C-alpha positions, 0 to 999 in steps of 0.5 A: 499500500501506498499513500495514494491508495491509503488516501482512496481507504480514508475518503472509502471509510470515512466519506472526505478527504484527510484534512492534511498530511498528518490526518493521512500518518494518523490513519496509517498509524491506526490502520497498523495498530489495528493490524490491518497492515504491516510495519514495513507497509506503515513505515514504507508509508510514513516515510512517504508521507513526511517526504510530502511534509506529514509529521509525528507529535511530539 
């Protein structure tokens, strides 16, 4: 899964666009914690979203 596929899944489930890249990163984290994506997929998505401006909260 990549960021574009994640965005599509976000829209399908929540019926609206994510507010920003951080929203997608949070969504990816939730999917990982629920076991819907592997740690490798989460890391790849997180890296892609962080390069697009997302950041982890402190």
